[in-house]
C-alpha positions in Angstrom: -3.5 -21.3 -22.8 -0.1 -19.8 -21.9 2.9 -19.9 -24.4 4.9 -21.9 -22.2 3.3 -24.8 -20.2 6.1 -27.3 -20.0 7.7 -27.2 -16.5 11.3 -27.0 -18.1 10.3 -24.0 -20.1 8.5 -22.3 -17.2 11.7 -22.9 -15.1 13.7 -21.2 -17.9 11.6 -18.3 -18.0 11.8 -17.9 -14.1 15.5 -18.0 -14.4 15.7 -15.3 -17.1 13.3 -13.1 -15.0 15.7 -13.3 -12.1 18.6 -12.4 -14.4 16.6 -9.3 -15.7 15.7 -8.3 -12.0 19.3 -8.4 -11.0 20.6 -6.5 -14.0 17.8 -3.7 -13.8 18.4 -3.4 -10.1 21.8 -2.0 -10.8 20.5 0.9 -12.9 19.9 4.1 -11.1 16.1 4.2 -12.0 15.6 1.0 -10.6 18.0 0.7 -7.8 15.5 1.9 -5.3 13.0 -0.9 -6.2 15.4 -3.6 -5.5 15.8 -7.0 -7.1 13.1 -8.7 -4.9 10.0 -6.5 -6.2 11.4 -6.4 -9.7 11.6 -10.3 -9.7 7.9 -10.2 -8.7 6.9 -7.4 -11.2 8.8 -9.1 -14.2 7.0 -12.4 -13.5 3.7 -10.9 -13.1 4.2 -9.4 -16.4 5.0 -12.6 -18.1 2.3 -14.4 -16.6 -0.5 -11.5 -17.3 0.8 -11.5 -21.0 0.2 -15.4 -21.0 3.9 -16.3 -21.6 3.8 -18.6 -18.4 0.8 -19.8 -16.5 -0.8 -17.6 -13.7 -2.6 -18.7 -10.5 -5.3 -20.2 -12.6 -4.4 -23.9 -13.3 -0.9 -23.3 -11.7 1.5 -26.0 -12.6 3.1 -28.4 -10.0 6.4 -26.5 -10.3 4.9 -23.5 -8.5 3.5 -25.7 -5.7 6.9 -27.5 -5.4 8.8 -24.3 -5.2 6.2 -23.0 -2.4 6.2 -26.4 -0.6 10.1 -27.1 -0.6 12.1 -24.2 -1.8 10.3 -21.3 0.0 10.6 -22.6 3.5 14.3 -23.9 2.7 15.3 -20.4 1.7 14.4 -19.1 5.0 16.7 -21.9 6.5 19.5 -21.1 4.3 19.3 -17.2 5.1 19.1 -17.9 9.0 22.2 -20.2 8.8 24.4 -16.9 8.3 23.1 -15.6 11.8 26.0 -16.0 14.2 24.5 -14.9 17.6 27.9 -15.5 19.3 29.1 -12.3 17.9 26.4 -10.1 19.4 28.6 -9.0 22.2 30.8 -7.3 19.8 27.6 -5.1 19.0 27.8 -3.4 22.4 25.0 -2.9 25.0 24.0 0.6 23.5 23.4 -0.8 20.1 21.5 -3.9 21.2 19.5 -1.8 23.7 18.4 0.6 21.0 17.7 -2.1 18.7 15.4 -3.9 21.0 13.6 -0.5 21.8 13.2 -0.2 18.2 11.6 -3.5 17.8 9.2 -2.7 20.6 8.3 0.3 18.6 7.7 -1.6 15.5 5.4 -4.1 17.4 3.6 -1.1 18.9 3.3 0.7 15.5 1.9 -2.5 13.8 -1.1 -2.6 16.7 -1.7 0.9 16.4 -1.9 0.7 12.5 -4.2 -2.1 12.5 -6.5 -0.5 15.1 -6.6 2.8 13.3 -7.4 1.2 9.8 -9.8 -1.3 11.3 -7.9 -4.5 10.6 -10.3 -6.8 8.7 -12.4 -4.1 7.5 -9.4 -3.0 5.2 -7.3 -6.0 4.7 -9.9 -8.9 5.0 -9.4 -12.2 6.8 -5.5 -12.0 6.4 -5.3 -8.6 8.4 -3.6 -10.5 11.4 -1.2 -12.3 8.9 0.0 -8.8 7.4 0.3 -7.6 10.8 2.7 -10.4 11.7 4.6 -9.9 8.3 5.2 -6.2 8.8 6.2 -6.9 12.4 8.7 -9.5 11.2 10.2 -7.5 8.3 10.6 -4.1 10.4 12.5 -6.1 13.2 14.4 -8.7 11.1 13.9 -8.1 7.5 12.7 -9.9 4.4 13.5 -13.5 5.6 11.0 -13.0 8.4 8.4 -11.4 6.1 8.5 -14.3 3.9 8.6 -16.9 6.7 5.3 -15.4 8.0 3.7 -15.2 4.5 4.6 -18.8 4.0 3.1 -19.9 7.2 -0.2 -18.0 6.9 -0.5 -18.6 3.0 -0.2 -15.1 2.0 2.3 -15.9 -0.7 -0.5 -17.5 -2.5 -2.7 -14.4 -2.6 -0.7 -12.8 -5.3 -2.1 -9.3 -5.3 -2.1 -8.9 -1.4 1.4 -10.1 -1.2 2.7 -7.7 -4.0 1.0 -4.7 -2.5 2.5 -5.5 0.8 6.0 -5.8 -0.7 5.6 -2.6 -2.8 4.4 -0.6 0.4 7.4 -2.2 2.3 10.0 -1.1 -0.4 8.6 2.5 -0.5 8.6 3.1 3.1 11.9 1.4 3.6 13.5 3.8 1.1 11.9 6.9 2.7 13.0 5.9 6.0 16.7 5.5 4.7 16.3 9.1 3.8 14.9 10.0 7.0 17.7 8.0 9.1 20.3 10.0 7.1 18.7 13.4 7.9 17.5 13.0 11.4 20.8 12.8 13.1 22.1 15.9 11.3 19.1 17.8 12.4 18.9 16.6 16.0 22.7 17.3 16.6 22.3 20.9 15.6 19.5 21.3 18.5 20.7 18.4 20.8 24.5 18.1 20.4 26.2 14.7 21.5 30.0 14.7 22.1 31.3 11.5 20.2 35.0 10.7 20.3 36.4 8.1 17.9 40.0 7.2 18.3 40.1 4.8 15.3 43.2 5.1 13.0 43.0 5.2 9.2 44.2 1.4 9.2 41.8 0.4 11.9 38.8 2.0 10.0 39.9 0.1 6.8 40.0 -3.1 8.7 36.4 -2.6 10.0 35.1 -1.7 6.6 36.6 -5.1 5.2 35.2 -7.1 8.1 31.8 -5.4 7.8 31.6 -6.0 4.0 32.5 -9.7 4.5 29.2 -10.2 6.6 26.8 -8.8 3.8 28.2 -10.0 0.4 26.4 -12.3 -1.7 29.1 -13.3 -4.0 30.8 -16.6 -3.0 32.9 -19.5 -4.2 31.6 -22.7 -3.3 32.4 -26.4 -4.3 30.1 -29.2 -5.1 30.5 -30.8 -1.6 29.5 -27.6 0.0 26.4 -27.1 -2.2 25.5 -30.7 -1.4 25.9 -30.3 2.4 23.7 -27.1 2.3 20.9 -28.6 0.1 21.0 -31.7 2.1 20.8 -29.7 5.4 17.9 -27.6 4.0 15.9 -30.8 3.0 16.7 -32.8 6.1 15.6 -30.0 8.6 12.4 -29.3 6.4 11.5 -32.8 6.8 12.3 -32.6 10.6 10.3 -29.6 11.0 7.2 -30.9 9.1 7.5 -34.3 11.1 7.6 -32.2 14.6 4.8 -30.1 13.4 2.7 -33.2 12.8 3.6 -34.4 16.3 2.7 -30.9 17.8 0.3 -29.1 15.5 -0.1 -26.4 17.8 3.3 -25.3 17.1 3.8 -23.8 13.6 6.2 -25.6 11.4 8.1 -22.4 10.5 9.0 -22.1 14.3 10.7 -25.5 14.2 12.5 -24.7 11.0 13.7 -21.3 12.3 15.0 -22.6 15.6 16.7 -25.6 13.8 18.5 -23.2 11.5 19.6 -20.7 14.5 21.0 -23.6 16.5 22.9 -24.9 13.5 24.2 -21.4 12.6 26.0 -21.3 15.8 28.1 -24.4 14.8 31.6 -23.4 13.8 31.6 -26.1 11.1 28.4 -24.6 9.5 29.8 -21.0 9.8 32.6 -22.0 7.7 30.5 -23.4 4.9 30.6 -21.1 1.7 27.8 -20.3 -0.3 25.1 -19.9 2.3 24.1 -16.3 1.4 24.2 -16.9 -2.4 22.1 -19.9 -2.2 19.6 -18.4 0.2 19.2 -15.2 -2.0 18.8 -17.2 -5.3 16.1 -19.4 -3.6 14.2 -16.2 -2.3 14.2 -14.6 -5.8 12.8 -17.8 -7.3 10.3 -18.0 -4.5 9.3 -14.2 -5.3 9.3 -14.7 -9.0 6.6 -17.5 -8.6 4.6 -15.2 -6.3 4.7 -12.8 -9.2 2.9 -15.2 -11.5 0.0 -15.2 -9.0 -0.3 -11.4 -9.5 -3.4 -10.2 -11.4 -1.9 -6.9 -12.4 -5.0 -5.6 -13.8 -6.8 -6.1 -10.3 -3.7 -4.9 -8.5 -3.6 -1.3 -10.2 -7.5 -1.2 -10.4 -7.7 -1.7 -6.4 -6.0 1.7 -5.5 -7.6 1.5 -2.1 -5.7 -1.6 -1.0 -2.5 0.0 -2.1 -3.1 3.2 -0.1 -4.2 1.4 2.9 -1.0 -0.8 2.8 1.0 2.4 2.6 -0.7 4.0 5.5 -0.3 1.0 7.6 3.3 0.8 7.0 3.8 4.5 7.5 2.1 4.4 11.0 4.1 1.4 12.0 7.5 3.1 11.1 6.5 6.5 12.4 5.6 5.0 15.9 8.8 3.0 15.7 10.9 6.3 14.9 9.1 8.4 17.5 9.9 5.7 20.1 13.4 4.9 19.3 14.4 8.6 18.6 12.4 9.9 21.5 13.5 7.7 24.3 17.0 7.2 22.8 17.5 11.0 23.1 16.0 11.2 26.6 18.7 8.6 27.5 21.3 10.7 25.7 22.4 8.1 23.2 24.5 9.0 20.4 22.3 10.2 17.5 24.3 8.2 14.8 24.0 5.1 16.8 20.2 5.6 17.3 19.8 6.0 13.5 21.8 3.0 12.6 19.9 0.8 15.2 16.7 2.0 13.5 17.9 1.1 10.2 19.0 -2.4 11.2 15.5 -2.7 12.3 13.6 -1.4 9.3 16.3 -2.1 6.4 18.4 -4.8 7.8 22.2 -5.4 8.1 23.0 -4.1 4.6 21.2 -0.7 5.0 22.6 -0.3 8.5 26.2 -0.6 7.0 25.2 1.8 4.2 24.1 4.3 6.9 27.2 4.0 9.1 29.4 4.4 6.1 27.6 7.7 5.1 28.2 8.8 8.8 31.8 7.8 8.5 31.4 5.9 11.6 33.5 2.7 11.2 33.2 2.1 14.6 29.4 1.4 14.2 29.8 -0.7 11.0 30.0 -4.2 12.7 27.5 -3.3 15.5 24.8 -2.3 13.1 25.3 -5.5 11.1 25.1 -7.6 14.2 21.8 -5.9 15.5 20.5 -6.8 12.0 21.5 -10.4 12.4 19.5 -10.3 15.9 16.6 -9.1 14.2 16.7 -12.1 11.7 16.8 -14.4 14.8 13.9 -12.9 16.5 11.7 -11.4 13.8 9.7 -14.4 13.0 8.9 -15.2 16.6 7.7 -11.6 17.2 5.8 -11.6 14.1 3.9 -14.9 15.2 3.2 -13.2 18.4 1.4 -10.1 17.1 -0.3 -12.2 14.2 -1.9 -14.7 16.8 -2.5 -11.9 19.2 -4.6 -10.0 16.7 -6.2 -13.4 15.3 
């Protein structure tokens, strides 16, 4: 019997776990782990210690978060994807990003073939393939959208192992994309001329930071509008899926969010990113409650297989984008940032462009990441259903 079984007490513990995850992610030792994985691990510890319920006899609160809040968190995150700005990314960045997306899909298929698919990952192998396709094209929102659609979020250990492998390889690829341009420029130099003044660079820095911050002011009306839109379009998507059962509900929800995101009135709403990140962290915390840590640490073969799968995916992606990009004589910095927009998303693409001191590539990298948010779920579903 858990220490806390009352829904309000469980909710309070989940809130505390999110706060702890946020605070720990600011420390040097935990920074590479990230808030998302920390939220899963901290809640896994509290559930395994019997402080809150685990997957056995899970409370209605968990089901409510999975059923309503989880898909709404995807909806909220996609509301920030303004596709009209893609023209500012430029053809070179977009072409490299799309090439990287093809590399990701190819890598997932090769990885699953090499590891034997269902032999290593069981009946959920195709869902995992879709999740990794989504996350290495668009990011965590696509990863979670596909996990929700295929029910992987309720298989706590499998999901936690996938998140852990994703985080490790994403961190390693960040280091690789920092080093590769330096090495490649030495052997295959590219002439890059930037005419930006100090003032122009500062302006681009400020504009880029506005696209990825998660601290916003919002008023009760804006909060009501956002929550109302999330509830309304979740209902609409569920209704459309009941009429057309051959089309996944997440496709309707994703498409509705992307269409709404292009409306200027929606773009002006404050609090979208803050609300979406909070919702995702709460969803991930509940996934942590479903994790059996003893089984997770005991099953080392699953973790190793997951790491190998993700490694193959990212290596094939890297070989394709850097290989063909080099043959096309693209700027190495641009290729690296486009790759990071695929694997890590807009925030890490911006961090990389800042490391290269390429203010001219700040916004293109962020916009490429936004394009990934838009198409990642569709690509992931395509790969998952193909393997299924």
